[in-house]
Each structure stands twice: as C-alpha cells, then as structure tokens.
Biopython code that builds the backbone (N, CA, C, O; Angstrom):
import numpy as np
from Bio.PDB.StructureBuilder import StructureBuilder

atoms = [
    (1, "UNK", "N", (-42.834, 32.929, 76.200)),
    (1, "UNK", "CA", (-41.987, 33.362, 75.114)),
    (1, "UNK", "C", (-40.533, 33.187, 75.530)),
    (1, "UNK", "O", (-40.145, 33.635, 76.608)),
    (2, "UNK", "N", (-39.747, 32.560, 74.718)),
    (2, "UNK", "CA", (-38.347, 32.311, 75.027)),
    (2, "UNK", "C", (-37.579, 33.621, 75.123)),
    (2, "UNK", "O", (-37.702, 34.481, 74.251)),
    (3, "UNK", "N", (-36.788, 33.777, 76.178)),
    (3, "UNK", "CA", (-35.968, 34.976, 76.347)),
    (3, "UNK", "C", (-36.699, 36.139, 76.990)),
    (3, "UNK", "O", (-36.086, 37.179, 77.233)),
    (4, "UNK", "N", (-37.978, 36.002, 77.274)),
    (4, "UNK", "CA", (-38.724, 37.088, 77.893)),
    (4, "UNK", "C", (-38.308, 37.203, 79.351)),
    (4, "UNK", "O", (-38.402, 36.239, 80.110)),
    (5, "UNK", "N", (-37.849, 38.383, 79.738)),
    (5, "UNK", "CA", (-37.374, 38.599, 81.101)),
    (5, "UNK", "C", (-38.386, 39.353, 81.941)),
    (5, "UNK", "O", (-38.117, 39.677, 83.098)),
    (6, "UNK", "N", (-39.538, 39.633, 81.374)),
    (6, "UNK", "CA", (-40.519, 40.402, 82.118)),
    (6, "UNK", "C", (-40.184, 41.876, 82.091)),
    (6, "UNK", "O", (-39.104, 42.255, 81.640)),
    (7, "UNK", "N", (-41.074, 42.700, 82.557)),
    (7, "UNK", "CA", (-40.845, 44.139, 82.544)),
    (7, "UNK", "C", (-40.626, 44.632, 81.125)),
    (7, "UNK", "O", (-41.057, 43.994, 80.165)),
    (8, "UNK", "N", (-39.958, 45.767, 80.995)),
    (8, "UNK", "CA", (-39.712, 46.288, 79.656)),
    (8, "UNK", "C", (-38.420, 45.735, 79.057)),
    (8, "UNK", "O", (-38.130, 45.981, 77.886)),
    (9, "UNK", "N", (-37.639, 44.988, 79.848)),
    (9, "UNK", "CA", (-36.427, 44.362, 79.339)),
    (9, "UNK", "C", (-35.275, 45.316, 79.140)),
    (9, "UNK", "O", (-34.203, 44.891, 78.708)),
    (10, "UNK", "N", (-35.450, 46.588, 79.437)),
    (10, "UNK", "CA", (-34.405, 47.583, 79.189)),
    (10, "UNK", "C", (-33.245, 47.399, 80.158)),
    (10, "UNK", "O", (-33.267, 47.909, 81.278)),
    (11, "UNK", "N", (-32.244, 46.672, 79.716)),
    (11, "UNK", "CA", (-31.030, 46.543, 80.497)),
    (11, "UNK", "C", (-31.038, 45.451, 81.532)),
    (11, "UNK", "O", (-30.083, 45.344, 82.303)),
    (12, "UNK", "N", (-32.064, 44.639, 81.588)),
    (12, "UNK", "CA", (-32.117, 43.582, 82.587)),
    (12, "UNK", "C", (-30.906, 42.656, 82.456)),
    (12, "UNK", "O", (-30.814, 41.892, 81.495)),
    (13, "UNK", "N", (-29.989, 42.717, 83.402)),
    (13, "UNK", "CA", (-28.852, 41.821, 83.416)),
    (13, "UNK", "C", (-27.775, 42.128, 82.379)),
    (13, "UNK", "O", (-26.837, 41.347, 82.217)),
    (14, "UNK", "N", (-27.894, 43.239, 81.684)),
    (14, "UNK", "CA", (-26.924, 43.582, 80.646)),
    (14, "UNK", "C", (-25.859, 44.503, 81.225)),
    (14, "UNK", "O", (-26.167, 45.466, 81.927)),
    (15, "UNK", "N", (-24.598, 44.191, 80.921)),
    (15, "UNK", "CA", (-23.473, 45.043, 81.303)),
    (15, "UNK", "C", (-22.680, 45.310, 80.033)),
    (15, "UNK", "O", (-22.411, 44.386, 79.265)),
    (16, "UNK", "N", (-22.305, 46.553, 79.804)),
    (16, "UNK", "CA", (-21.483, 46.909, 78.648)),
    (16, "UNK", "C", (-20.022, 46.798, 79.055)),
    (16, "UNK", "O", (-19.622, 47.329, 80.091)),
    (17, "UNK", "N", (-19.222, 46.108, 78.240)),
    (17, "UNK", "CA", (-17.785, 46.000, 78.475)),
    (17, "UNK", "C", (-17.077, 46.737, 77.348)),
    (17, "UNK", "O", (-17.267, 46.419, 76.173)),
    (18, "UNK", "N", (-16.259, 47.723, 77.710)),
    (18, "UNK", "CA", (-15.511, 48.519, 76.743)),
    (18, "UNK", "C", (-14.037, 48.159, 76.878)),
    (18, "UNK", "O", (-13.443, 48.340, 77.940)),
    (19, "UNK", "N", (-13.452, 47.650, 75.800)),
    (19, "UNK", "CA", (-12.024, 47.344, 75.790)),
    (19, "UNK", "C", (-11.279, 48.616, 75.431)),
    (19, "UNK", "O", (-11.379, 49.099, 74.303)),
    (20, "UNK", "N", (-10.532, 49.163, 76.384)),
    (20, "UNK", "CA", (-9.926, 50.481, 76.207)),
    (20, "UNK", "C", (-8.447, 50.468, 76.568)),
    (20, "UNK", "O", (-7.954, 51.395, 77.211)),
    (21, "UNK", "N", (-7.751, 49.439, 76.165)),
    (21, "UNK", "CA", (-6.322, 49.363, 76.442)),
    (21, "UNK", "C", (-5.548, 49.179, 75.162)),
    (21, "UNK", "O", (-6.126, 49.144, 74.076)),
    (22, "UNK", "N", (-4.283, 49.066, 75.282)),
    (22, "UNK", "CA", (-3.436, 48.824, 74.116)),
    (22, "UNK", "C", (-2.806, 50.100, 73.596)),
    (22, "UNK", "O", (-3.271, 51.205, 73.875)),
    (23, "UNK", "N", (-1.751, 49.923, 72.844)),
    (23, "UNK", "CA", (-1.017, 51.055, 72.292)),
    (23, "UNK", "C", (-1.747, 51.618, 71.077)),
    (23, "UNK", "O", (-2.514, 50.913, 70.421)),
    (24, "UNK", "N", (-1.505, 52.884, 70.786)),
    (24, "UNK", "CA", (-2.135, 53.544, 69.643)),
    (24, "UNK", "C", (-1.220, 53.628, 68.445)),
    (24, "UNK", "O", (-1.191, 54.653, 67.765)),
    (25, "UNK", "N", (-0.478, 52.587, 68.172)),
    (25, "UNK", "CA", (0.502, 52.620, 67.072)),
    (25, "UNK", "C", (-0.130, 52.905, 65.720)),
    (25, "UNK", "O", (0.483, 53.585, 64.897)),
    (26, "UNK", "N", (-1.328, 52.412, 65.464)),
    (26, "UNK", "CA", (-1.967, 52.618, 64.170)),
    (26, "UNK", "C", (-2.937, 53.789, 64.179)),
    (26, "UNK", "O", (-3.603, 54.047, 63.176)),
    (27, "UNK", "N", (-3.024, 54.492, 65.285)),
    (27, "UNK", "CA", (-3.953, 55.603, 65.425)),
    (27, "UNK", "C", (-3.146, 56.894, 65.396)),
    (27, "UNK", "O", (-2.676, 57.354, 66.437)),
    (28, "UNK", "N", (-2.984, 57.471, 64.238)),
    (28, "UNK", "CA", (-2.096, 58.622, 64.022)),
    (28, "UNK", "C", (-2.394, 59.774, 64.976)),
    (28, "UNK", "O", (-3.534, 60.223, 65.094)),
    (29, "UNK", "N", (-1.364, 60.238, 65.644)),
    (29, "UNK", "CA", (-1.454, 61.409, 66.496)),
    (29, "UNK", "C", (-2.027, 61.180, 67.876)),
    (29, "UNK", "O", (-2.072, 62.115, 68.675)),
    (30, "UNK", "N", (-2.467, 59.975, 68.187)),
    (30, "UNK", "CA", (-3.099, 59.731, 69.487)),
    (30, "UNK", "C", (-2.091, 59.513, 70.595)),
    (30, "UNK", "O", (-2.433, 59.617, 71.774)),
    (31, "UNK", "N", (-0.863, 59.215, 70.237)),
    (31, "UNK", "CA", (0.110, 58.909, 71.272)),
    (31, "UNK", "C", (-0.196, 57.561, 71.878)),
    (31, "UNK", "O", (-0.843, 56.729, 71.241)),
    (32, "UNK", "N", (0.253, 57.329, 73.090)),
    (32, "UNK", "CA", (0.094, 56.002, 73.689)),
    (32, "UNK", "C", (-1.330, 55.692, 74.155)),
    (32, "UNK", "O", (-1.655, 54.524, 74.370)),
    (33, "UNK", "N", (-2.189, 56.705, 74.315)),
    (33, "UNK", "CA", (-3.523, 56.474, 74.875)),
    (33, "UNK", "C", (-4.589, 56.930, 73.884)),
    (33, "UNK", "O", (-5.068, 58.061, 73.959)),
    (34, "UNK", "N", (-4.960, 56.045, 72.950)),
    (34, "UNK", "CA", (-5.882, 56.431, 71.878)),
    (34, "UNK", "C", (-7.269, 56.799, 72.379)),
    (34, "UNK", "O", (-7.890, 57.690, 71.799)),
    (35, "UNK", "N", (-7.786, 56.167, 73.419)),
    (35, "UNK", "CA", (-9.132, 56.498, 73.878)),
    (35, "UNK", "C", (-9.189, 57.849, 74.597)),
    (35, "UNK", "O", (-10.275, 58.386, 74.816)),
    (36, "UNK", "N", (-8.031, 58.399, 74.963)),
    (36, "UNK", "CA", (-7.991, 59.729, 75.562)),
    (36, "UNK", "C", (-7.837, 60.815, 74.501)),
    (36, "UNK", "O", (-7.870, 62.002, 74.826)),
    (37, "UNK", "N", (-7.671, 60.427, 73.235)),
    (37, "UNK", "CA", (-7.514, 61.409, 72.158)),
    (37, "UNK", "C", (-8.740, 62.319, 72.119)),
    (37, "UNK", "O", (-9.871, 61.850, 72.238)),
    (38, "UNK", "N", (-8.509, 63.618, 71.953)),
    (38, "UNK", "CA", (-9.639, 64.556, 71.955)),
    (38, "UNK", "C", (-10.412, 64.551, 70.640)),
    (38, "UNK", "O", (-9.839, 64.392, 69.563)),
    (39, "UNK", "N", (-11.720, 64.728, 70.756)),
    (39, "UNK", "CA", (-12.609, 64.879, 69.614)),
    (39, "UNK", "C", (-13.717, 65.835, 70.048)),
    (39, "UNK", "O", (-14.519, 65.508, 70.922)),
    (40, "UNK", "N", (-13.758, 66.997, 69.445)),
    (40, "UNK", "CA", (-14.762, 68.014, 69.797)),
    (40, "UNK", "C", (-14.794, 68.318, 71.291)),
    (40, "UNK", "O", (-15.869, 68.463, 71.873)),
    (41, "UNK", "N", (-13.626, 68.413, 71.911)),
    (41, "UNK", "CA", (-13.545, 68.805, 73.316)),
    (41, "UNK", "C", (-13.744, 67.690, 74.322)),
    (41, "UNK", "O", (-13.690, 67.930, 75.528)),
    (42, "UNK", "N", (-13.978, 66.458, 73.842)),
    (42, "UNK", "CA", (-14.129, 65.308, 74.746)),
    (42, "UNK", "C", (-13.234, 64.184, 74.265)),
    (42, "UNK", "O", (-12.836, 64.149, 73.101)),
    (43, "UNK", "N", (-12.922, 63.269, 75.165)),
    (43, "UNK", "CA", (-12.113, 62.118, 74.772)),
    (43, "UNK", "C", (-12.958, 61.160, 73.922)),
    (43, "UNK", "O", (-14.187, 61.178, 73.984)),
    (44, "UNK", "N", (-12.285, 60.336, 73.138)),
    (44, "UNK", "CA", (-13.001, 59.313, 72.360)),
    (44, "UNK", "C", (-13.792, 58.392, 73.288)),
    (44, "UNK", "O", (-14.902, 57.974, 72.959)),
    (45, "UNK", "N", (-13.215, 58.081, 74.445)),
    (45, "UNK", "CA", (-13.917, 57.227, 75.407)),
    (45, "UNK", "C", (-15.213, 57.886, 75.865)),
    (45, "UNK", "O", (-16.247, 57.222, 75.936)),
    (46, "UNK", "N", (-15.176, 59.180, 76.178)),
    (46, "UNK", "CA", (-16.400, 59.861, 76.611)),
    (46, "UNK", "C", (-17.440, 59.923, 75.489)),
    (46, "UNK", "O", (-18.639, 59.848, 75.758)),
    (47, "UNK", "N", (-16.998, 60.057, 74.243)),
    (47, "UNK", "CA", (-17.945, 60.013, 73.123)),
    (47, "UNK", "C", (-18.629, 58.644, 73.072)),
    (47, "UNK", "O", (-19.847, 58.560, 72.910)),
    (48, "UNK", "N", (-17.857, 57.596, 73.210)),
    (48, "UNK", "CA", (-18.430, 56.247, 73.197)),
    (48, "UNK", "C", (-19.405, 56.070, 74.349)),
    (48, "UNK", "O", (-20.513, 55.573, 74.148)),
    (49, "UNK", "N", (-19.012, 56.468, 75.550)),
    (49, "UNK", "CA", (-19.865, 56.303, 76.725)),
    (49, "UNK", "C", (-21.161, 57.095, 76.593)),
    (49, "UNK", "O", (-22.212, 56.637, 77.043)),
    (50, "UNK", "N", (-21.101, 58.274, 75.982)),
    (50, "UNK", "CA", (-22.305, 59.101, 75.809)),
    (50, "UNK", "C", (-23.309, 58.444, 74.863)),
    (50, "UNK", "O", (-24.502, 58.745, 74.922)),
    (51, "UNK", "N", (-22.842, 57.558, 74.002)),
    (51, "UNK", "CA", (-23.730, 56.879, 73.068)),
    (51, "UNK", "C", (-24.400, 55.638, 73.624)),
    (51, "UNK", "O", (-25.213, 55.013, 72.943)),
    (52, "UNK", "N", (-24.074, 55.280, 74.838)),
    (52, "UNK", "CA", (-24.657, 54.081, 75.456)),
    (52, "UNK", "C", (-25.897, 54.446, 76.259)),
    (52, "UNK", "O", (-25.975, 55.544, 76.808)),
    (53, "UNK", "N", (-26.872, 53.536, 76.335)),
    (53, "UNK", "CA", (-28.054, 53.810, 77.166)),
    (53, "UNK", "C", (-27.641, 54.071, 78.620)),
    (53, "UNK", "O", (-26.855, 53.313, 79.188)),
    (54, "UNK", "N", (-28.163, 55.125, 79.210)),
    (54, "UNK", "CA", (-27.724, 55.519, 80.558)),
    (54, "UNK", "C", (-28.020, 54.511, 81.651)),
    (54, "UNK", "O", (-27.357, 54.525, 82.687)),
    (55, "UNK", "N", (-29.003, 53.629, 81.451)),
    (55, "UNK", "CA", (-29.359, 52.677, 82.501)),
    (55, "UNK", "C", (-28.420, 51.476, 82.558)),
    (55, "UNK", "O", (-28.482, 50.694, 83.507)),
    (56, "UNK", "N", (-27.553, 51.316, 81.558)),
    (56, "UNK", "CA", (-26.670, 50.150, 81.531)),
    (56, "UNK", "C", (-25.376, 50.417, 82.287)),
    (56, "UNK", "O", (-24.738, 51.447, 82.071)),
    (57, "UNK", "N", (-24.981, 49.505, 83.172)),
    (57, "UNK", "CA", (-23.682, 49.647, 83.831)),
    (57, "UNK", "C", (-22.565, 49.380, 82.816)),
    (57, "UNK", "O", (-22.724, 48.584, 81.891)),
    (58, "UNK", "N", (-21.434, 50.062, 83.008)),
    (58, "UNK", "CA", (-20.313, 49.955, 82.075)),
    (58, "UNK", "C", (-19.052, 49.550, 82.820)),
    (58, "UNK", "O", (-18.723, 50.116, 83.863)),
    (59, "UNK", "N", (-18.344, 48.556, 82.269)),
    (59, "UNK", "CA", (-17.034, 48.150, 82.762)),
    (59, "UNK", "C", (-16.031, 48.508, 81.671)),
    (59, "UNK", "O", (-16.156, 48.056, 80.533)),
    (60, "UNK", "N", (-15.034, 49.323, 82.022)),
    (60, "UNK", "CA", (-13.977, 49.697, 81.082)),
    (60, "UNK", "C", (-12.748, 48.858, 81.421)),
    (60, "UNK", "O", (-12.244, 48.903, 82.542)),
    (61, "UNK", "N", (-12.276, 48.096, 80.445)),
    (61, "UNK", "CA", (-11.096, 47.257, 80.620)),
    (61, "UNK", "C", (-9.899, 48.041, 80.083)),
    (61, "UNK", "O", (-9.780, 48.278, 78.881)),
    (62, "UNK", "N", (-9.025, 48.432, 80.990)),
    (62, "UNK", "CA", (-7.855, 49.226, 80.617)),
    (62, "UNK", "C", (-7.431, 50.072, 81.805)),
    (62, "UNK", "O", (-7.982, 49.947, 82.898)),
    (63, "UNK", "N", (-6.448, 50.935, 81.580)),
    (63, "UNK", "CA", (-5.972, 51.773, 82.682)),
    (63, "UNK", "C", (-7.069, 52.735, 83.158)),
    (63, "UNK", "O", (-7.903, 53.163, 82.361)),
    (64, "UNK", "N", (-7.070, 53.072, 84.439)),
    (64, "UNK", "CA", (-8.056, 54.029, 84.948)),
    (64, "UNK", "C", (-7.886, 55.384, 84.256)),
    (64, "UNK", "O", (-6.768, 55.860, 84.060)),
    (65, "UNK", "N", (-9.000, 55.984, 83.898)),
    (65, "UNK", "CA", (-9.010, 57.307, 83.264)),
    (65, "UNK", "C", (-10.205, 58.079, 83.810)),
    (65, "UNK", "O", (-11.191, 57.482, 84.241)),
    (66, "UNK", "N", (-10.118, 59.393, 83.790)),
    (66, "UNK", "CA", (-11.308, 60.164, 84.163)),
    (66, "UNK", "C", (-12.362, 60.051, 83.056)),
    (66, "UNK", "O", (-12.032, 60.112, 81.872)),
    (67, "UNK", "N", (-13.610, 59.887, 83.441)),
    (67, "UNK", "CA", (-14.715, 59.829, 82.478)),
    (67, "UNK", "C", (-15.873, 60.670, 82.996)),
    (67, "UNK", "O", (-16.037, 60.861, 84.201)),
    (68, "UNK", "N", (-16.668, 61.167, 82.059)),
    (68, "UNK", "CA", (-17.836, 61.974, 82.424)),
    (68, "UNK", "C", (-18.952, 61.107, 83.020)),
    (68, "UNK", "O", (-19.788, 61.595, 83.780)),
    (69, "UNK", "N", (-18.955, 59.834, 82.670)),
    (69, "UNK", "CA", (-19.981, 58.909, 83.149)),
    (69, "UNK", "C", (-19.339, 57.948, 84.150)),
    (69, "UNK", "O", (-18.204, 57.517, 83.945)),
    (70, "UNK", "N", (-20.040, 57.611, 85.217)),
    (70, "UNK", "CA", (-19.472, 56.628, 86.151)),
    (70, "UNK", "C", (-19.293, 55.272, 85.483)),
    (70, "UNK", "O", (-20.198, 54.773, 84.814)),
    (71, "UNK", "N", (-18.124, 54.685, 85.669)),
    (71, "UNK", "CA", (-17.805, 53.362, 85.116)),
    (71, "UNK", "C", (-17.025, 52.580, 86.158)),
    (71, "UNK", "O", (-16.482, 53.150, 87.104)),
    (72, "UNK", "N", (-16.979, 51.280, 85.976)),
    (72, "UNK", "CA", (-16.103, 50.424, 86.762)),
    (72, "UNK", "C", (-14.911, 50.108, 85.875)),
    (72, "UNK", "O", (-15.080, 49.689, 84.730)),
    (73, "UNK", "N", (-13.724, 50.304, 86.390)),
    (73, "UNK", "CA", (-12.509, 50.041, 85.611)),
    (73, "UNK", "C", (-11.835, 48.786, 86.133)),
    (73, "UNK", "O", (-11.739, 48.572, 87.341)),
    (74, "UNK", "N", (-11.373, 47.967, 85.214)),
    (74, "UNK", "CA", (-10.656, 46.751, 85.589)),
    (74, "UNK", "C", (-9.481, 46.560, 84.666)),
    (74, "UNK", "O", (-8.737, 45.590, 84.806)),
]
sb = StructureBuilder()
sb.init_structure("model")
sb.init_model(0)
sb.init_chain("A")
sb.init_seg("    ")
for serial, (resi, resn, name, xyz) in enumerate(atoms, 1):
    if name == "N":
        sb.init_residue(resn, " ", resi, " ")
    sb.init_atom(name, np.array(xyz, "f"), 0.0, 1.0, " ", f" {name:<3s}", serial, name[0])
structure = sb.get_structure()
C-alpha cells in the first residue's frame, strides 16, 4: 500500500512546526507578543500546543518563550 509506514503510523516521522513570531498589530490588545496573550489563564501558544497529539515533536519558530509542553525553539 502506498504511503504505509508500518506500525500504527501515529507520528512516524511527523514534526509539527508552529510559526509564532511577528508583531501583533492586527491582534487587538495583545501587544507585541500575540502568542503570549492570555486566554483562560494560559497563553494562546499553550492552548495551541495542548491541542496537538502528545507523541509529536514540536518546533516553535519565533522568540524563546516558556511553554507548558517541551518544544524546540528556532
């Protein structure tokens, strides 16, 4: 079968890349760091990260920030 990677395929070779840089000019009230804006006691970035499958590695492209989930920042 084309594309079959064996096993259950859950995350085999998949890396999530999150683009988390840039100014928040169009994001009212966020200031210069829109992904750090709070939502229900957590940053927008942490909300996004919590929605990703836990077995997938994540690379965040942008300035280093504290996150609840381990990520690689570049």
